[in-house]
Structures are given as structure tokens and as C-alpha cells.
C-alpha positions in Angstrom: -82.0 -19.1 8.9 -82.0 -19.9 12.9 -81.3 -17.0 15.1 -78.0 -16.8 16.9 -76.9 -14.3 18.6 -73.4 -13.9 20.7 -71.9 -10.3 22.0 -72.2 -7.9 25.0 -74.8 -6.3 26.3 -73.4 -3.6 28.3 -71.0 -5.0 30.9 -72.5 -8.6 30.8 -71.5 -11.3 27.9 -74.3 -13.2 26.2 -75.5 -15.8 24.3 -79.2 -16.7 22.8 -80.6 -18.8 20.4 -84.1 -17.4 19.7 -87.4 -19.5 19.2 -88.6 -17.1 16.9 -86.4 -15.5 14.2 -88.3 -12.2 14.2 -87.9 -11.9 17.6 -85.0 -8.9 18.6 -82.4 -11.0 21.3 -81.1 -7.3 22.5 -85.0 -6.2 23.4 -86.7 -9.2 24.6 -86.9 -9.6 28.2 -85.1 -12.0 29.9 -88.6 -13.0 31.6 -90.6 -14.3 28.8 -88.2 -17.8 29.1 -90.3 -19.1 26.2 -89.0 -17.1 23.5 -85.8 -18.3 23.9 -84.4 -22.1 23.3 -81.7 -20.5 25.1 -80.6 -17.4 26.9 -77.0 -17.3 29.1 -78.3 -14.3 30.7 -80.7 -16.5 32.9 -79.6 -20.1 32.6 -76.5 -22.6 32.1 -76.1 -23.8 28.4 -76.9 -27.2 29.9 -77.5 -28.5 33.6 -77.0 -32.0 32.8 -73.1 -31.8 33.4 -72.5 -35.3 32.1 -74.1 -39.0 31.4 -72.5 -42.3 31.8 -72.1 -45.6 31.3 -71.6 -48.1 34.6 -71.7 -51.8 33.4 -71.9 -54.9 35.2 -67.6 -56.0 36.0 -67.3 -59.3 37.6 -63.9 -59.7 35.8 -62.4 -56.5 37.9 -64.4 -57.2 40.4 -65.4 -60.8 41.1 -68.3 -62.0 43.4 -66.8 -65.0 44.3 -67.1 -65.7 48.0 -69.4 -62.6 48.5 -73.1 -63.0 50.3 -75.5 -60.8 50.7 -75.1 -60.3 54.4 -71.2 -60.1 53.8 -70.3 -58.9 50.3 -66.7 -58.9 48.7 -66.0 -55.4 49.0 -63.7 -53.6 46.2 -63.1 -49.6 46.9 -61.1 -46.8 44.0 -58.9 -45.5 44.0 -56.8 -48.6 45.4 -55.5 -48.3 48.6 -58.5 -46.0 49.4 -61.2 -47.9 51.9 -64.5 -47.3 52.9 -63.9 -44.0 55.0 -61.4 -42.6 52.3 -62.8 -43.9 49.0 -64.5 -42.8 45.7 -66.2 -45.6 44.7 -67.5 -48.8 47.1 -68.4 -51.6 45.1 -70.1 -54.5 47.1 -70.5 -57.7 45.1 -72.0 -61.1 46.1 -74.1 -64.1 44.8 -77.5 -65.4 45.1 -79.4 -67.9 43.9 -76.8 -68.6 41.1 -76.6 -65.6 39.6 -73.3 -62.6 40.7 -74.3 -59.2 41.6 -73.0 -55.9 41.7 -73.9 -52.8 43.9 -71.7 -49.3 42.9 -72.0 -46.9 45.4 -70.3 -43.2 44.5 -69.1 -40.6 47.1 -68.9 -36.6 46.8 -65.3 -36.8 46.8 -65.4 -38.7 43.0 -67.8 -35.5 41.7 -65.4 -33.3 43.2 -61.9 -35.7 41.6 -64.1 -35.7 38.1 -66.2 -32.0 37.8 -64.9 -30.2 40.4 -68.1 -29.8 42.3 -68.0 -28.1 45.9 -71.2 -30.0 46.7 -72.9 -33.3 46.2 -74.6 -33.0 43.1 -78.4 -34.2 41.9 -77.3 -37.6 40.4 -80.1 -40.0 38.8 -79.7 -43.6 38.4 -81.8 -45.0 35.2 -81.4 -49.1 35.0 -81.3 -50.2 31.5 -84.4 -53.4 30.5 -81.9 -54.2 27.5 -78.6 -52.3 26.5 -78.8 -53.8 22.9 -81.6 -52.3 21.8 -81.6 -49.5 24.4 -84.5 -50.0 26.1 -85.5 -48.5 29.3 -88.6 -48.5 31.4 -91.3 -45.9 31.7 -92.4 -44.8 35.4 -94.6 -47.9 37.4 -96.5 -48.6 40.7 -95.5 -51.4 42.8 -99.5 -52.3 44.4 -97.5 -55.8 45.8 -97.8 -54.7 49.5 -101.5 -54.0 49.0 -102.6 -57.6 49.5 -100.0 -57.6 53.0 -100.3 -57.0 56.4 -98.4 -53.1 57.1 -97.5 -52.9 53.4 -96.5 -50.1 51.3 -97.7 -49.3 48.2 -95.2 -46.9 46.2 -95.3 -45.2 43.0 -91.4 -44.6 41.2 -90.3 -42.6 38.1 -88.0 -44.8 36.0 -84.8 -43.1 38.0 -83.7 -43.7 41.1 -82.0 -40.9 43.4 -81.3 -41.7 46.9 -78.1 -41.3 48.3 -77.0 -43.8 51.5 -75.1 -43.3 54.5 -71.8 -45.4 54.9 -70.8 -44.1 58.9 -70.0 -39.8 58.4 -70.3 -39.8 54.2 -73.2 -39.9 51.5 -73.3 -41.8 48.7 -75.5 -42.7 45.1 -76.3 -46.5 44.9 -76.2 -47.7 41.4 -78.7 -49.1 40.6 -80.4 -48.8 43.5 -80.9 -50.5 47.4 -83.0 -53.3 46.5 -80.9 -54.8 43.7 -77.4 -55.1 42.3 -75.9 -55.4 38.7 -75.9 -58.2 37.2 -74.1 -60.5 34.4 -77.2 -62.8 34.0 -80.3 -63.4 31.7 -82.2 -64.9 34.8 -81.7 -62.7 37.5 -84.6 -60.5 38.9 -84.3 -57.9 37.7 -81.4 -59.3 35.1 -80.1 -55.4 35.1 -76.5 -55.5 33.1 -76.1 -51.5 33.1 -77.3 -48.0 34.4 -76.9 -44.8 32.6 -75.6 -42.3 35.5 -77.0 -38.7 34.9 -74.6 -36.0 36.7 -77.0 -32.5 37.3 -74.6 -28.9 37.5 -77.2 -28.4 40.9 -77.3 -29.6 44.4 -78.7 -32.2 45.1 -79.2 -31.2 48.9 -79.9 -27.3 50.2 -77.3 -25.9 48.7 -77.6 -22.9 46.8 -77.0 -22.9 42.8 -73.2 -22.1 43.0 -73.0 -18.5 40.9 -69.0 -17.8 39.0 -69.7 -14.4 37.8 -68.6 -11.4 39.6 -68.5 -7.8 39.3 -67.7 -6.7 36.0 -64.3 -4.9 35.4 -64.0 -1.8 32.1 -61.6 -3.1 29.5 -61.9 -7.0 30.0 -62.2 -9.4 26.8 -65.2 -11.3 27.4 -66.2 -13.4 24.1 -63.8 -14.7 22.1 -63.9 -17.0 18.5 -60.6 -17.9 17.8 -59.0 -20.7 15.4 -55.3 -20.4 15.8 -54.4 -23.4 17.1 -54.8 -24.7 20.0 -58.4 -22.5 19.6 -60.8 -21.0 22.1 -64.1 -20.3 21.6 -65.6 -18.8 24.8 -67.9 -16.3 26.5 -67.3 -15.3 30.0 -69.5 -15.2 32.7 -69.9 -11.4 34.1 -67.1 -10.5 35.7 -64.8 -12.7 33.7 -62.5 -12.5 31.2 -61.5 -15.0 28.6 -57.9 -16.0 29.7 -59.5 -16.8 33.2 -58.2 -20.8 33.8 -61.3 -21.9 35.3 -63.8 -23.2 32.8 -66.7 -23.0 35.3 -66.3 -19.1 35.0 -68.0 -19.4 31.4 -70.9 -19.6 29.6 -69.3 -21.5 26.5 -65.9 -23.0 26.3 -64.6 -25.3 24.4 -63.3 -27.5 27.5 -66.7 -27.5 29.0 -69.1 -29.2 26.4 -72.6 -30.5 28.6 -75.5 -32.8 27.7 -77.5 -32.2 24.9 -81.5 -31.8 25.1 -82.4 -33.6 21.4 -86.3 -33.7 22.0 -89.0 -32.3 24.1 -92.9 -32.1 23.8 -95.5 -33.9 24.7 -97.6 -36.9 22.9 -100.5 -39.2 23.9 -100.0 -42.7 23.5 -103.3 -44.9 23.3 -103.2 -48.5 25.1 -100.7 -51.0 23.5 -99.7 -48.8 21.2 -96.3 -46.9 19.5 -95.5 -43.6 19.0 -92.2 -42.2 17.5 -90.3 -39.4 18.6 -88.1 -38.1 15.9 -85.0 -36.5 16.6 -82.9 -33.7 14.1 -79.6 -35.1 15.6 -78.6 -39.2 15.7 -78.8 -40.4 19.3 -76.0 -42.3 21.3 -75.8 -45.4 23.8 -75.7 -42.7 26.2 -79.3 -40.9 25.7 -82.8 -41.6 27.5 -86.0 -40.1 28.1 -86.8 -38.1 31.3 -91.2 -38.0 31.6 -94.2 -36.9 33.5 -96.7 -39.4 32.9 -100.7 -39.2 33.3 -103.7 -40.8 32.2 -105.1 -39.2 29.4 -108.4 -39.0 31.7 -106.5 -37.2 34.3 -106.6 -33.5 34.7 -103.1 -32.8 35.6 -100.4 -34.5 36.2 -98.6 -35.9 39.6 -94.8 -37.0 39.6 -94.0 -39.5 39.9 -97.5 -40.7 39.1 -101.0 -40.3 40.7 -101.7 -43.4 42.6 -105.0 -43.0 44.3 -106.7 -44.9 41.9 -104.4 -47.6 40.8 -103.9 -50.8 38.7 -101.0 -53.2 38.7 -99.8 -51.4 35.2 -100.9 -48.0 35.8 -99.3 -45.8 33.5 -96.6 -48.5 32.2 -94.6 -48.0 29.2 -91.3 -49.0 27.7 -88.9 -46.7 24.6 -86.1 -47.9 22.4 -84.0 -45.7 20.4 -82.1 -46.4 17.4 -81.0 -43.2 14.7 -83.1 -40.5 15.3 -86.2 -42.2 16.0 -87.1 -43.3 19.7 -90.4 -45.5 20.3 -93.0 -45.2 23.1 -94.7 -48.5 23.4 -97.8 -48.7 25.8 -97.9 -51.8 28.3 -100.8 -50.6 30.1 -105.0 -51.2 29.1 -105.7 -46.9 28.6 -104.2 -44.1 26.7 -101.8 -42.3 28.7 -100.1 -38.6 28.4 -96.6 -38.4 28.3 -94.4 -34.8 28.7 -91.0 -35.7 28.0 -87.4 -34.3 27.4 -84.6 -36.2 25.3 -81.2 -36.0 26.8 -78.1 -37.5 25.1 -74.5 -37.3 25.5 -71.5 -39.0 23.6 -68.8 -41.5 24.8 -66.8 -40.7 22.1 -63.4 -38.8 21.7 -63.6 -35.1 19.9 -63.0 -35.0 16.4 -60.2 -32.8 14.8 -59.1 -31.4 11.5 -61.6 -28.6 11.3 -61.2 -25.4 10.6 -64.6 -23.5 11.6 -66.4 -22.5 14.7 -69.9 -21.0 14.0 -71.2 -23.6 11.6 -74.0 -22.9 9.1 -75.8 -25.8 7.4 -78.4 -27.3 6.5 -79.8 -31.4 7.3 -82.8 -32.1 4.9 -85.0 -31.0 7.6 -84.1 -27.0 8.0 -81.1 -24.2 8.0 -79.4 -24.6 11.7 -76.2 -22.5 13.3 -73.8 -24.7 15.2 -71.2 -23.5 17.7 -68.3 -26.3 17.7 -64.9 -26.8 19.4 -62.3 -25.0 17.6 -60.0 -28.2 15.4 -63.3 -30.3 15.5 -64.6 -32.0 12.2 -66.2 -29.4 10.4 -67.9 -32.6 8.1 -69.0 -35.0 10.9 -68.6 -33.2 14.9 -70.0 -35.2 17.0 -71.7 -34.7 20.0 -69.1 -34.0 22.6 -67.6 -30.9 20.0 -71.1 -29.1 19.6 -71.3 -26.4 22.2 -74.6 -24.8 21.3 -76.7 -25.6 18.2 -80.2 -24.3 16.7 -81.9 -27.6 16.6 -81.5 -28.1 20.6 -83.0 -26.5 23.3 -81.7 -25.9 26.8 -83.8 -25.6 29.5 -84.7 -22.9 31.7 -85.0 -23.0 35.2 -88.2 -21.1 35.7 -88.1 -21.6 39.5 -86.0 -23.1 42.2 -84.9 -22.9 46.0 -85.6 -24.9 49.3 -88.1 -25.5 51.0 -87.8 -25.8 55.1 -89.8 -27.8 57.3 -92.3 -26.9 58.5 -92.1 -23.5 58.2 -92.1 -23.3 54.3 -95.0 -25.7 54.1 -98.1 -23.5 55.3 -100.8 -26.2 54.4 -101.6 -29.4 57.0 -103.0 -32.3 55.4 -105.3 -34.4 57.4 -108.3 -37.2 56.6 -108.0 -38.6 53.1 -105.8 -36.6 51.7 -102.9 -38.0 53.9 -102.1 -40.3 51.3 -100.3 -37.3 49.2 -98.5 -36.2 52.6 -98.5 -34.4 55.7 -97.9 -31.3 54.1 -98.3 -28.8 51.1 -96.6 -25.9 49.7 -97.9 -24.2 46.6 -94.9 -22.2 44.1 -95.7 -19.7 41.6 -94.2 -20.2 38.4 -93.1 -17.3 36.3 -93.9 -18.6 33.2 -95.7 -16.0 30.4 -95.2 -18.3 27.7 -96.4 -20.8 29.0 -93.7 -23.5 29.1 -94.5 -27.0 30.0 -93.6 -27.3 33.7 -91.0 -30.4 34.6 -90.4 -30.7 38.0 -88.0 -32.4 40.4 -88.3 -32.7 43.9 -86.6 -34.5 47.0 -86.4 -34.8 50.6 -83.5 -33.9 52.1 -82.1 -34.5 55.7 -80.0 -33.7 58.2 -78.4 -36.3 59.2 -78.5 -37.7 62.6 -74.8 -39.1 65.0 -76.5 -42.2 64.4 -77.1 -42.4 60.4 -75.3 -45.3 59.1 -77.3 -47.2 56.0 -80.1 -44.0 56.1 -80.0 -41.4 53.0 -79.3 -37.8 53.3 -81.8 -37.5 50.2 -84.6 -39.0 48.6 -85.4 -37.6 45.4 -88.5 -38.5 43.0 -90.2 -41.9 45.4 -93.9 -41.5 46.6 -94.9 -44.0 48.9 -98.3 -45.1 51.0 -98.5 -47.2 54.1 -101.8 -49.9 53.7 -103.2 -52.5 56.1 -102.2 -51.2 59.5 -104.4 -49.9 61.9 -102.4 -46.7 62.8 -100.7 -45.7 59.3 -102.8 -46.9 56.4 -103.6 -44.5 53.8 -100.8 -41.9 55.3 -97.3 -41.6 53.4 -93.9 -43.4 54.2 -91.6 -40.2 55.7 -88.9 -39.9 52.8 -92.4 -39.6 50.3 -92.5 -36.2 47.9 -95.0 -35.6 45.5 -95.1 -32.7 42.9 -98.8 -32.1 41.0 -98.5 -29.4 38.4 -101.9 -27.5 38.8 -101.0 -24.8 35.8 -98.5 -23.2 33.4 -98.1 -21.3 36.8 -98.4 -23.3 39.8 -96.7 -26.5 41.2 -98.0 -28.2 44.6 -95.3 -30.1 46.2 -96.0 -32.3 49.2 -93.8 -33.9 51.8 -94.6 -36.1 54.9 -92.7 -35.3 58.1 -91.0 -38.1 59.9 -93.5 -40.6 59.0 -92.2 -44.2 59.4 -90.2 -45.0 56.1 -91.9 -48.8 56.8 -93.6 -50.7 59.2 -92.3 -54.6 59.8 -94.1 -55.3 61.7 -93.8 -52.6 63.6 -92.9 -49.0 62.3 -89.8 -48.1 61.6 -88.2 -44.5 61.5 -84.9 -43.1 60.6 -82.8 -41.0 62.9 -81.9 -38.4 60.9 -84.9 -35.8 60.5 -86.3 -34.2 57.4 -85.0 -30.8 56.8 -87.1 -29.8 53.9 -87.4 -30.4 50.1 -84.8 -29.2 47.2 -86.9 -28.5 44.2 -86.1 -27.4 40.0 -88.8 -26.5 38.3 -87.7 -26.6 34.5 -89.2 -25.3 31.5 -89.6 -27.1 28.8 -91.1 -26.1 25.1 -94.4 -27.8 23.7 -91.6 -29.2 20.7 -88.5 -29.4 19.3 
């Protein structure tokens, strides 16, 4: 039976899932991150607070009469405006098609989740939501044959904000396109999945809700008496605390799940299947790093010094417990993947157990679930901990100030990587796969309308310009995994954000780079 341990060590409550059942959760050092599938003493249950879908909706928000330059504007909640709304929806018509852009302000995330900060948010356009089909990373080289052009390396997720006067908002689906109800629009994006991390997008520190312990505090309680509670408090908190953010486990604070993780090689033009032990939902996606098999190390987004129009490209679909990755490029690629899932279902009812033991035909498992949820068929919104799932630790995180924290100055042919770089040493004794997320963060200028406050996971290189050819755009960041304990992070000063034909610069200045480096088990 998999080893799940919940209790208190000294004055500190804990919940742990061991990767190896022979390991003792009380004696294995917390620094041995790879020996735990979950360890509350140095991580949260889940860093993804929520996954939700945004679908094109032209019934509630008609596009008729709107144009690209003068869209129809809608604000949520009703009666608000661009200075007070939580959500702004711009709608327009072009080429006989309807389009929408949704912008979510910090006030939305505060109202929904109680955040005091703007969270890291990722937007994933769905290629075909009827088959849960998404695209892999891609390289846009359309600018390579253009005077004063730009080539781009993207992940599949957009994570860029835009200022509307004094407030920043995350844009869905992205700056350059809109949701549509047409199959002939370019691109025909009808749905996006939105990932909300319980992590700051900008320079703020991760919120620590623990405090100094007091003698006599009750910190763990599993109580089936109606309405029932299942709680493990943070250090210094008690099970009677009314704030669910003050807990390691809480029946009303159930995050998204990691269904699978690991790495695979996909030969040119072939399909490789990944199997999950729990069924996937319509709110499931795969996050990944991708490189050519011939390349020795990962870059994120993908490496673009030597590129082709279909570099590293693939699509993936999900059904039941099978995620199918299909190569659409002409060479073998390696993929490090993490499959995340949430559930839009209502919590179940009718059960009596909180800790559930079972066997799913593959192996034994132990599950902690919401009190009162079904004993026979709990869904993902009921499951608090499960030994079949993993929970990614953050091995390193922080904010790098520009320029003091970037000691290496680049020059010559290396300028396609960035202007300066910094090296991060990652404590990782078990050799977990490194999965970095990196974003450029700006100090807002007084005149900043339509400029970003942050740009995550984008890399651009200017081409065919006498002054800037071969140099990165100002919003570019890049992460290079040198080994299981070392990551280089590149940033790009205040280079032009584009050239058209003169160099265009943001008024806002680069403040620095926010980064999170997760540890991914080799297989799950």
C-alpha cells in the first residue's frame, strides 16, 4: 500500500506522500524533494488554483456594429466601466466573422480567489474543443523574409498582460487574435483554457500564511460528523481557523491535479500515447518542454538559432485515460511533460469516508477526499490528496533585478539569446526533471496604456535590420536547462519591442525577471 502520512512533527503539522514506500516520512530530509510525491513541509498541495474555460459567447456579448478599431465594449460586473470592471470584453466583426477578446483584471482574481496579488495566468487556445485538441510549441519565421522583421519562439500558452490606463489585465486568447464562432476564421479559436496559479506574476514574494505555533493548538482534524471537515493546518494555525488559505489541506480548498509527468521521445510523424491512472476531463491540458532529440539540452521556449517552419511542432488530444501526442515535424523530438487537470463538475455526495483505500486494477492507492463526497465515484473536485498523483515542488524561485542580478553581459552572435544572463543553482539531489517558468516584469511608466506589466514564456529575435538584426526583442526571456542543478536565464534590457520600420520601445522599463523552477518526477 502506498505510504501516506498525516500528523505533526514537533509543533509543525504535515502531510506527505512518499515516492518509495520503504522511506520513513519522519526521517527523510525535506531537502530530498525527489523522495516525496508530496511534502507539505516545503510545498503546497497544488500551485494551480484553478483551470477554467472561456468560450466565445456572442449571445450575451454581440459583435454586431463593432470593428477592429472600434469594438463593442462590455464590462463585468454590470454597471462597471473600464476603470472599475473585473472583466472587459471587446467584440468586433471582420471578414464576415465575429471576434471577442476577454481581459481579466486583478479585481477578478481577488473576487474569485481572495488573492492580494496578480497571479501568474496562462491562456491555452484549443485547436478543437470537441476532441480536446491542442498544439505544441511553435516557431513563427514569417518575419524572416521581411525587412525589419521578427521571428518568434512560443510555448502553447500566452501569458502577457496589457495596461488599460492604470490597470493591467491578462488577455484571452492573446494580443493579436480573438475568440470566434466561425470555423473559417484565422485562427478558428472558439475556446481557451485559463490556468490560474497560486503564485505571483510580478515581483511580489510568495505569500506565507504560516505563523509562530502556540502551545495547545489543534492542527489536524478529520471529522465525519456533518458537515464534516478534513484539515491539516499550516504552522501556527488551528483547525478552527475560518480562512481556508491557512491550511495544508482543507475541504473547501481543492486545487487542480497533476495526472501524469515524465519524458518521451516522439519520432518524426508518429504518435505516442501517455496513459493516466485517473480519467482526464475537459479541463485538462499538457504543459511541456520540447527539443530536437539531436539537441543536448532544453531551452524554453524552444531553441531557434537553427529553425524550420515546423520546428518542434506537434499536437495532442485527450480522451479517457489516453493523451495522444502526434508529431507534425520532420525530425525526432524529446518532450518533458506534465498533465494538469481540473473538474468543472459539482462535488459529489452520499459518502461516509474521508480516507479511502483501494485498488484501480493497476495498483493500490490511498486517497483523502472531501467529507461527504461519494465513496464509489468521487470526482477531481472531491479529491484532496491521492497517492496516484504527484504534486510538483518548487525547487528554486525568485525575482532577478535588472541589471544587478544579471552578471553576464552577452555580445556578438550570442545577442540572439538576450542582453544579459544569470545562472540559477537548483538544489535537486534526486535529479528531478527541471521545469522553469520565466517572465519579464516591467516598472510601469506614467504613460503605459496598451503596454504590458509582464510577459511570460515568449522569445523574439529581430531580423533584417541594419541596427538590430540578430538581437532579441525587449520583452524576450529564455531559460536554458544546463543540467539537473543549473539553469541559465536570459533577459533583454529595453531593446525594441518591434521595428516597423523604426525601432519602437515601451515607455515602461524592464524591472527584472520572475522565475519558478519546478521539479518533475521522471515518470508517474
